[in-house]
TORBALO-158408 format. One record per residue (C-alpha): residue in three letters; x, y, z. Coordinates in Angstrom, 1 decimal, m for minus. Layout:
BEGIN
+--------+--------+--------+--------+
: residu :     xx :     yy :     zz :
+--------+--------+--------+--------+
:    ALA :      X :      Y :      Z :
...
+--------+--------+--------+--------+
***
This chain:
BEGIN
+--------+--------+--------+--------+
: residu :     xx :     yy :     zz :
+--------+--------+--------+--------+
:    MET : m147.3 : m142.4 :  m60.0 :
:    ASN : m149.1 : m140.2 :  m62.5 :
:    THR : m147.1 : m137.5 :  m64.4 :
:    ARG : m149.0 : m134.6 :  m62.8 :
:    ASP : m148.2 : m135.7 :  m59.3 :
:    PHE : m144.6 : m136.3 :  m60.2 :
:    ARG : m144.3 : m132.9 :  m61.7 :
:    HIS : m145.8 : m131.2 :  m58.6 :
:    ARG : m143.6 : m133.1 :  m56.2 :
:    SER : m140.5 : m132.6 :  m58.3 :
:    ILE : m140.7 : m128.8 :  m58.1 :
:    ARG : m139.1 : m129.0 :  m54.7 :
:    TRP : m135.8 : m130.3 :  m56.1 :
:    LEU : m136.1 : m128.9 :  m59.6 :
:    ALA : m136.1 : m125.3 :  m58.3 :
:    PRO : m132.8 : m125.7 :  m56.4 :
:    LEU : m131.4 : m127.8 :  m59.3 :
:    SER : m131.9 : m125.0 :  m61.7 :
:    LEU : m130.2 : m122.6 :  m59.3 :
:    TRP : m127.2 : m124.9 :  m58.6 :
:    GLY : m124.8 : m122.5 :  m60.3 :
:    SER : m125.5 : m119.9 :  m57.6 :
:    LEU : m126.3 : m122.1 :  m54.6 :
:    ILE : m123.5 : m124.6 :  m54.9 :
:    ALA : m120.7 : m122.4 :  m56.2 :
:    PRO : m119.8 : m120.9 :  m52.8 :
:    ALA : m119.7 : m124.4 :  m51.1 :
:    ILE : m117.7 : m125.9 :  m53.9 :
:    ALA : m115.4 : m122.9 :  m54.1 :
:    ALA : m114.7 : m123.3 :  m50.4 :
:    LEU : m113.1 : m126.7 :  m51.1 :
:    PRO : m109.4 : m126.7 :  m52.0 :
:    VAL : m108.9 : m126.3 :  m55.7 :
:    VAL : m107.3 : m129.2 :  m57.5 :
:    GLY : m104.6 : m127.7 :  m59.6 :
:    ARG : m102.7 : m125.7 :  m57.0 :
:    ASN :  m99.0 : m126.6 :  m56.4 :
:    ASP :  m99.2 : m127.6 :  m52.7 :
:    PHE : m100.1 : m131.3 :  m53.2 :
:    ALA :  m98.5 : m133.4 :  m50.6 :
:    GLY :  m99.2 : m136.9 :  m51.8 :
:    SER : m101.3 : m139.7 :  m50.3 :
:    ALA :  m98.3 : m141.1 :  m48.3 :
:    GLN :  m98.2 : m137.8 :  m46.3 :
:    CYS : m101.9 : m138.0 :  m45.6 :
:    ALA : m101.5 : m141.6 :  m44.4 :
:    ALA :  m99.0 : m140.6 :  m41.7 :
:    CYS : m101.9 : m139.2 :  m39.7 :
:    HIS : m104.9 : m140.9 :  m41.2 :
:    ARG : m103.6 : m144.5 :  m41.1 :
:    ASP : m106.9 : m146.3 :  m40.6 :
:    ILE : m108.6 : m144.5 :  m43.5 :
:    ALA : m105.5 : m144.8 :  m45.8 :
:    SER : m105.1 : m148.5 :  m45.2 :
:    VAL : m108.6 : m149.0 :  m46.7 :
:    GLN : m108.6 : m146.3 :  m49.3 :
:    THR : m105.4 : m147.3 :  m51.0 :
:    THR : m106.9 : m150.6 :  m52.0 :
:    SER : m110.4 : m149.3 :  m52.8 :
:    GLU : m112.0 : m149.2 :  m56.2 :
:    HIS : m111.6 : m145.4 :  m56.3 :
:    ALA : m107.8 : m145.8 :  m55.8 :
:    ARG : m107.8 : m148.7 :  m58.4 :
:    SER : m109.8 : m146.8 :  m61.0 :
:    LEU : m106.6 : m146.2 :  m63.1 :
:    ARG : m103.6 : m148.6 :  m63.1 :
:    LYS : m100.6 : m149.4 :  m65.2 :
:    VAL : m101.6 : m152.5 :  m67.2 :
:    ALA :  m98.6 : m154.4 :  m65.9 :
:    GLY : m100.0 : m154.2 :  m62.4 :
:    ILE : m103.6 : m155.4 :  m63.2 :
:    PRO : m104.1 : m158.7 :  m61.3 :
:    GLY : m104.9 : m161.6 :  m63.5 :
:    LEU : m104.4 : m159.9 :  m66.8 :
:    ALA : m101.0 : m161.5 :  m67.6 :
:    GLN : m102.3 : m164.9 :  m66.5 :
:    ALA : m105.3 : m164.6 :  m68.9 :
:    LEU : m103.2 : m164.1 :  m72.0 :
:    PRO : m103.6 : m164.6 :  m74.8 :
:    LEU : m106.9 : m162.9 :  m74.9 :
:    ARG : m108.9 : m163.0 :  m78.2 :
:    PHE : m112.1 : m161.6 :  m79.5 :
:    SER : m113.8 : m161.9 :  m82.9 :
:    ASP : m116.0 : m159.0 :  m84.0 :
:    GLN : m117.8 : m161.0 :  m86.6 :
:    ASP : m120.2 : m158.2 :  m87.5 :
:    ASN : m117.3 : m156.0 :  m88.6 :
:    GLY : m114.8 : m158.6 :  m89.6 :
:    VAL : m112.2 : m157.6 :  m87.0 :
:    GLU : m110.1 : m159.9 :  m85.0 :
:    TYR : m108.7 : m158.6 :  m81.7 :
:    ARG : m106.1 : m160.0 :  m79.3 :
:    ILE : m104.1 : m158.8 :  m76.4 :
:    GLU : m100.6 : m160.2 :  m76.2 :
:    ARG :  m97.2 : m159.5 :  m74.6 :
:    SER :  m95.6 : m156.5 :  m76.2 :
:    ASN :  m92.7 : m156.9 :  m78.6 :
:    ARG :  m91.3 : m153.7 :  m77.2 :
:    PRO :  m89.6 : m153.9 :  m73.7 :
:    GLU :  m90.9 : m150.6 :  m72.5 :
:    PHE :  m94.5 : m151.9 :  m72.7 :
:    ALA :  m96.1 : m154.9 :  m71.0 :
:    PHE :  m99.0 : m155.7 :  m73.4 :
:    ASP : m100.3 : m154.7 :  m76.8 :
:    LEU : m103.8 : m154.7 :  m78.2 :
:    VAL : m103.8 : m155.9 :  m81.8 :
:    ALA : m106.6 : m155.4 :  m84.3 :
:    VAL : m106.6 : m157.3 :  m87.6 :
:    LYS : m109.0 : m156.5 :  m90.5 :
:    GLY : m108.3 : m158.0 :  m93.9 :
:    GLN : m104.7 : m157.6 :  m94.7 :
:    ARG : m104.0 : m154.8 :  m92.3 :
:    THR : m102.8 : m155.1 :  m88.7 :
:    GLU : m102.8 : m152.2 :  m86.1 :
:    ARG : m101.2 : m152.3 :  m82.7 :
:    LEU : m101.9 : m150.2 :  m79.6 :
:    ARG :  m99.2 : m150.2 :  m76.9 :
:    LEU : m101.2 : m150.4 :  m73.7 :
:    ILE : m100.3 : m148.1 :  m70.9 :
:    TRP : m103.3 : m147.7 :  m68.5 :
:    GLY : m106.3 : m149.7 :  m67.5 :
:    PHE : m109.4 : m147.7 :  m66.7 :
:    GLY : m111.7 : m149.3 :  m64.1 :
:    ALA : m111.2 : m151.2 :  m60.8 :
:    GLY : m112.2 : m154.5 :  m62.5 :
:    ARG : m115.5 : m155.3 :  m60.8 :
:    LYS : m117.4 : m154.5 :  m64.0 :
:    GLY : m114.6 : m154.3 :  m66.6 :
:    ILE : m111.3 : m152.7 :  m67.6 :
:    THR : m110.9 : m150.5 :  m70.7 :
:    PHE : m107.4 : m149.7 :  m71.9 :
:    VAL : m105.6 : m146.6 :  m73.0 :
:    GLY : m102.4 : m146.7 :  m75.0 :
:    ARG : m100.6 : m145.2 :  m77.9 :
:    THR :  m99.4 : m146.2 :  m81.3 :
:    ASP :  m95.8 : m146.1 :  m82.5 :
:    ALA :  m96.8 : m143.0 :  m84.4 :
:    GLY :  m97.7 : m141.3 :  m81.1 :
:    GLU : m101.5 : m141.4 :  m81.3 :
:    PHE : m103.4 : m142.0 :  m78.0 :
:    GLY : m106.6 : m143.9 :  m77.9 :
:    GLU : m109.1 : m145.8 :  m75.9 :
:    SER : m109.4 : m149.5 :  m76.8 :
:    ARG : m112.5 : m150.6 :  m78.7 :
:    VAL : m112.5 : m153.8 :  m76.7 :
:    SER : m112.4 : m154.2 :  m72.9 :
:    TRP : m111.4 : m157.0 :  m70.6 :
:    TYR : m114.4 : m158.3 :  m68.5 :
:    PRO : m113.2 : m160.4 :  m65.6 :
:    LYS : m116.6 : m161.9 :  m65.2 :
:    ILE : m116.1 : m163.8 :  m68.4 :
:    ASN : m112.3 : m163.6 :  m68.2 :
:    GLY : m112.4 : m162.4 :  m71.8 :
:    LEU : m112.7 : m159.5 :  m74.2 :
:    ASP : m115.8 : m157.9 :  m75.6 :
:    ILE : m116.7 : m154.6 :  m77.2 :
:    THR : m116.2 : m151.7 :  m74.9 :
:    THR : m119.6 : m150.5 :  m73.6 :
:    GLY : m120.5 : m147.3 :  m75.3 :
:    GLY : m117.4 : m147.6 :  m77.6 :
:    GLU : m118.8 : m149.6 :  m80.5 :
:    PRO : m116.6 : m148.9 :  m83.5 :
:    GLU : m117.8 : m145.9 :  m85.5 :
:    ASN : m115.4 : m146.5 :  m88.3 :
:    VAL : m114.5 : m150.1 :  m89.1 :
:    SER : m113.5 : m149.6 :  m92.7 :
:    ASN : m110.0 : m150.3 :  m91.6 :
:    ALA : m108.1 : m151.8 :  m88.7 :
:    HIS : m107.0 : m148.4 :  m87.4 :
:    GLY : m110.5 : m147.2 :  m86.9 :
:    ALA : m111.5 : m150.5 :  m85.2 :
:    LEU : m108.5 : m150.4 :  m82.9 :
:    ALA : m109.4 : m147.5 :  m80.7 :
:    ARG : m111.4 : m144.3 :  m80.2 :
:    TRP : m108.7 : m141.7 :  m80.8 :
:    PHE : m108.3 : m138.9 :  m78.3 :
:    GLU : m108.3 : m135.2 :  m79.0 :
:    PRO : m106.5 : m133.4 :  m76.2 :
:    GLU : m109.6 : m132.0 :  m74.5 :
:    ARG : m111.4 : m135.3 :  m74.5 :
:    ARG : m108.3 : m137.1 :  m73.2 :
:    LYS : m108.0 : m134.6 :  m70.4 :
:    ALA : m111.7 : m135.0 :  m69.5 :
:    CYS : m111.4 : m138.8 :  m69.3 :
:    PHE : m108.3 : m138.8 :  m67.2 :
:    ALA : m109.6 : m136.1 :  m64.9 :
:    CYS : m111.9 : m138.5 :  m63.1 :
:    HIS : m109.3 : m141.3 :  m62.8 :
:    VAL : m106.2 : m139.4 :  m61.6 :
:    THR : m105.5 : m137.3 :  m58.5 :
:    ARG : m103.6 : m134.8 :  m60.6 :
:    GLN : m101.7 : m134.5 :  m63.9 :
:    ALA : m104.9 : m134.9 :  m66.0 :
:    ASP : m103.5 : m132.3 :  m68.4 :
:    VAL : m100.3 : m134.1 :  m69.3 :
:    SER :  m99.7 : m136.8 :  m71.8 :
:    PRO : m100.9 : m140.2 :  m70.6 :
:    ASP :  m97.4 : m141.7 :  m70.9 :
:    ARG :  m96.1 : m139.0 :  m68.5 :
:    ILE :  m98.6 : m139.4 :  m65.7 :
:    GLU :  m96.8 : m140.5 :  m62.6 :
:    GLU :  m98.1 : m143.8 :  m61.1 :
:    ALA :  m98.4 : m142.1 :  m57.7 :
:    ASN : m101.1 : m139.9 :  m59.2 :
:    ALA : m103.1 : m142.6 :  m60.8 :
:    GLY : m106.5 : m143.4 :  m59.3 :
:    VAL : m108.7 : m141.3 :  m57.1 :
:    ARG : m106.8 : m140.7 :  m53.9 :
:    CYS : m107.0 : m138.3 :  m51.0 :
:    GLU : m106.3 : m135.0 :  m52.7 :
:    ARG : m108.6 : m135.7 :  m55.6 :
:    CYS : m111.6 : m135.1 :  m53.4 :
:    HIS : m110.1 : m133.2 :  m50.4 :
:    GLY : m107.9 : m130.9 :  m52.4 :
:    PRO : m104.2 : m130.2 :  m52.0 :
:    GLY : m103.0 : m131.0 :  m48.5 :
:    GLY :  m99.6 : m129.3 :  m48.3 :
:    LYS : m100.7 : m126.3 :  m46.3 :
:    HIS : m102.9 : m128.5 :  m44.0 :
:    ILE :  m99.9 : m130.8 :  m43.3 :
:    GLU :  m97.6 : m127.8 :  m42.7 :
:    ALA : m100.1 : m126.3 :  m40.3 :
:    VAL : m100.4 : m129.6 :  m38.4 :
:    SER :  m96.6 : m130.0 :  m38.1 :
:    ARG :  m96.3 : m126.4 :  m36.8 :
:    GLY :  m99.3 : m126.6 :  m34.5 :
:    THR : m100.8 : m123.4 :  m35.9 :
:    GLY : m104.4 : m122.2 :  m35.8 :
:    SER : m107.4 : m123.9 :  m37.1 :
:    GLY : m107.7 : m121.7 :  m40.1 :
:    ASP : m104.5 : m123.1 :  m41.5 :
:    LEU : m105.7 : m126.6 :  m40.7 :
:    ALA : m108.7 : m126.3 :  m43.0 :
:    ILE : m109.1 : m128.9 :  m45.8 :
:    GLY : m112.0 : m129.8 :  m47.9 :
:    ASN : m114.5 : m132.4 :  m46.6 :
:    PRO : m117.1 : m133.3 :  m49.3 :
:    GLY : m118.9 : m135.5 :  m46.7 :
:    LYS : m120.1 : m132.3 :  m45.0 :
:    LEU : m121.7 : m130.9 :  m48.1 :
:    ARG : m125.5 : m130.7 :  m48.3 :
:    ALA : m127.3 : m133.3 :  m50.4 :
:    THR : m127.6 : m131.1 :  m53.5 :
:    GLU : m124.0 : m129.9 :  m53.2 :
:    GLN : m122.7 : m133.4 :  m52.7 :
:    LEU : m124.6 : m134.7 :  m55.7 :
:    GLN : m123.0 : m132.0 :  m57.7 :
:    PHE : m119.5 : m132.8 :  m56.3 :
:    CYS : m119.7 : m136.5 :  m56.9 :
:    GLY : m121.7 : m136.0 :  m60.1 :
:    ASP : m118.7 : m134.2 :  m61.7 :
:    CYS : m117.4 : m137.7 :  m62.3 :
:    HIS : m120.5 : m139.9 :  m61.8 :
:    ARG : m122.7 : m137.7 :  m64.0 :
:    LEU : m124.6 : m134.6 :  m62.9 :
:    PRO : m128.3 : m134.6 :  m62.2 :
:    SER : m130.4 : m133.3 :  m65.1 :
:    GLU : m133.2 : m130.8 :  m65.2 :
:    ASP : m134.8 : m132.9 :  m68.1 :
:    PHE : m136.4 : m135.4 :  m65.8 :
:    SER : m138.6 : m136.7 :  m68.5 :
:    ARG : m135.6 : m137.9 :  m70.4 :
:    VAL : m134.1 : m139.4 :  m67.3 :
:    ILE : m137.3 : m141.3 :  m66.5 :
:    LEU : m137.8 : m142.7 :  m70.1 :
:    ASN : m134.2 : m143.5 :  m70.8 :
:    LYS : m133.1 : m146.6 :  m68.9 :
:    ALA : m129.5 : m145.9 :  m69.8 :
:    THR : m129.5 : m143.1 :  m67.2 :
:    ILE : m129.6 : m145.9 :  m64.5 :
:    ARG : m125.8 : m145.8 :  m65.0 :
:    PHE : m125.7 : m142.3 :  m63.5 :
:    PRO : m126.9 : m142.5 :  m59.8 :
:    ALA : m127.4 : m138.8 :  m59.1 :
:    GLN : m129.7 : m138.4 :  m62.1 :
:    ARG : m132.0 : m141.1 :  m60.8 :
:    LEU : m131.7 : m140.4 :  m57.0 :
:    VAL : m133.3 : m137.0 :  m57.4 :
:    LEU : m136.4 : m138.6 :  m58.8 :
:    SER : m136.9 : m140.5 :  m55.5 :
:    ARG : m139.5 : m139.6 :  m52.9 :
:    CYS : m136.9 : m140.6 :  m50.4 :
:    TYR : m134.6 : m137.9 :  m51.6 :
:    ASP : m137.3 : m135.3 :  m51.9 :
:    GLU : m138.8 : m135.8 :  m48.4 :
:    SER : m135.5 : m136.5 :  m46.5 :
:    GLU : m134.8 : m132.8 :  m46.2 :
:    GLY : m131.2 : m133.2 :  m47.2 :
:    ARG : m130.5 : m136.4 :  m45.1 :
:    LEU : m130.3 : m138.6 :  m48.2 :
:    LYS : m127.1 : m138.1 :  m50.2 :
:    CYS : m124.3 : m140.2 :  m51.7 :
:    THR : m122.4 : m140.7 :  m48.4 :
:    THR : m125.6 : m141.8 :  m46.6 :
:    CYS : m125.1 : m145.2 :  m48.1 :
:    HIS : m121.6 : m145.2 :  m49.6 :
:    ASN : m118.3 : m144.8 :  m47.8 :
:    PRO : m116.1 : m143.2 :  m50.5 :
:    HIS : m113.0 : m144.6 :  m48.9 :
:    GLU : m114.1 : m148.2 :  m49.3 :
:    ASP : m115.4 : m150.5 :  m52.0 :
:    LEU : m119.1 : m150.5 :  m52.5 :
:    ALA : m120.8 : m152.7 :  m49.9 :
:    GLN : m122.3 : m155.8 :  m51.5 :
:    SER : m124.3 : m157.1 :  m48.5 :
:    PRO : m128.1 : m156.6 :  m48.6 :
:    PRO : m128.3 : m156.3 :  m44.8 :
:    TYR : m125.9 : m153.4 :  m44.9 :
:    TYR : m128.3 : m151.5 :  m47.2 :
:    ASP : m131.3 : m152.7 :  m45.1 :
:    GLN : m129.9 : m150.9 :  m42.1 :
:    LYS : m129.5 : m147.7 :  m44.2 :
:    CYS : m133.1 : m147.9 :  m45.2 :
:    ARG : m134.4 : m148.6 :  m41.7 :
:    SER : m132.4 : m145.7 :  m40.3 :
:    CYS : m135.0 : m143.4 :  m41.9 :
:    HIS : m138.1 : m145.7 :  m42.2 :
:    ALA : m138.0 : m147.1 :  m38.7 :
:    SER : m136.9 : m143.9 :  m36.9 :
:    LYS : m139.0 : m142.3 :  m34.2 :
:    VAL : m139.8 : m139.5 :  m36.6 :
:    SER : m140.5 : m141.8 :  m39.5 :
:    LEU : m140.2 : m140.6 :  m43.0 :
:    GLY : m142.3 : m143.4 :  m44.3 :
:    SER : m143.7 : m146.7 :  m43.1 :
:    LEU : m141.7 : m149.9 :  m43.4 :
:    CYS : m142.5 : m152.1 :  m46.4 :
:    PRO : m145.4 : m154.4 :  m45.7 :
:    VAL : m144.0 : m157.1 :  m47.9 :
:    SER : m140.5 : m157.6 :  m46.4 :
:    THR : m138.0 : m155.9 :  m44.1 :
:    GLN : m135.1 : m157.6 :  m45.8 :
:    ASN : m133.2 : m157.0 :  m49.0 :
:    CYS : m135.0 : m153.7 :  m49.6 :
:    VAL : m132.9 : m152.9 :  m52.7 :
:    SER : m133.9 : m156.0 :  m54.6 :
:    CYS : m137.4 : m154.6 :  m55.1 :
:    HIS : m136.9 : m150.8 :  m54.7 :
:    MET : m133.6 : m150.4 :  m56.4 :
:    PRO : m133.5 : m153.3 :  m58.9 :
:    ARG : m130.4 : m153.9 :  m61.0 :
:    GLU : m130.4 : m153.5 :  m64.7 :
:    PRO : m127.9 : m155.0 :  m67.2 :
:    LEU : m126.9 : m151.8 :  m68.9 :
:    MET : m123.2 : m152.7 :  m69.5 :
:    LYS : m121.8 : m155.7 :  m71.1 :
:    HIS : m121.4 : m158.5 :  m68.5 :
:    ALA : m122.3 : m156.1 :  m65.6 :
:    ASP : m125.4 : m154.5 :  m64.1 :
:    PHE : m126.3 : m151.3 :  m62.2 :
:    ALA : m128.6 : m150.6 :  m59.3 :
:    ASP : m131.3 : m148.1 :  m60.1 :
:    HIS : m131.1 : m145.2 :  m57.7 :
:    TRP : m134.6 : m144.0 :  m58.4 :
:    ILE : m136.0 : m145.5 :  m55.2 :
:    ARG : m139.6 : m146.4 :  m55.6 :
:    LYS : m142.2 : m149.2 :  m55.9 :
:    VAL : m141.0 : m150.7 :  m59.1 :
:    ARG : m143.7 : m152.0 :  m61.4 :
:    THR : m142.9 : m154.1 :  m64.5 :
:    ALA : m145.0 : m151.9 :  m66.7 :
:    HIS : m143.1 : m148.8 :  m65.5 :
:    PRO : m139.8 : m147.6 :  m67.0 :
+--------+--------+--------+--------+
***
């Protein structure tokens, strides 16, 4: 596709994108505000929504933050060791020498040893798990090494290469300022993002019902009393329009960018689905039909079966009012050609959500 054609076609989504502040604000504002005091807890939601809850509670969203002691396979993998030969740092994860902690991350450089008492593991584990902990001096930090189950070992945290390795303290972790700490936890907890990591209740860890649907206390109270539908209202991001839903999901998965030239030329943006999806002709011409939940059920793990995604593609491309002809090369495993995976994270790859005819000479 030449740049001129792309710019012309992109006007259709760039215009609403630039107006998102005014167009989306009312829809997002209509969703319950996370931060109110009428949270009910996921167990209350499950009393009525048993089928959804039985799947969601074990999903990758729900497992996106876990106490390290509860991460399957981690204890069995000990001791874990990694040598950063470029910076002369030796890392290991071992059982903690303090009973209130399960594991410690230890960094050794020269004659100095530093220790991070591990509290939480970020990530469901399909790609990797990065740890957050604190020192005995009370500093909170994100581990400079992560556990990658694919290799059952440690390696440098993707995007977290040490900035200061002049000593073991700088090599041990990226140290949190309060605002950065809050921003990181906000996408991995249902509530309590603004409290100290060692005070977050385990029931609030991970993305659960009220993280996306908002506090459910008033909804549950209305159901129990059998009151009017107005009181029953609760947020449903699945009903948002495509641009609104990309904004909603993008709050954690990275928002679309108006600088599409940067997105096109920078392969690292493949990690951020919304930024790439809006480049797609499929998105542009679907008139709002193509959005995150078209292909992904947020209550479940990501589907891994190519036929599952083939069916999603054919729901548009083989419909009576076709939005595009079926591929002449194959009607199977569409994503392998049109959404190829790129190794943009250590020991893991990402599907490119810019749906197109991919050419090897094209970014």
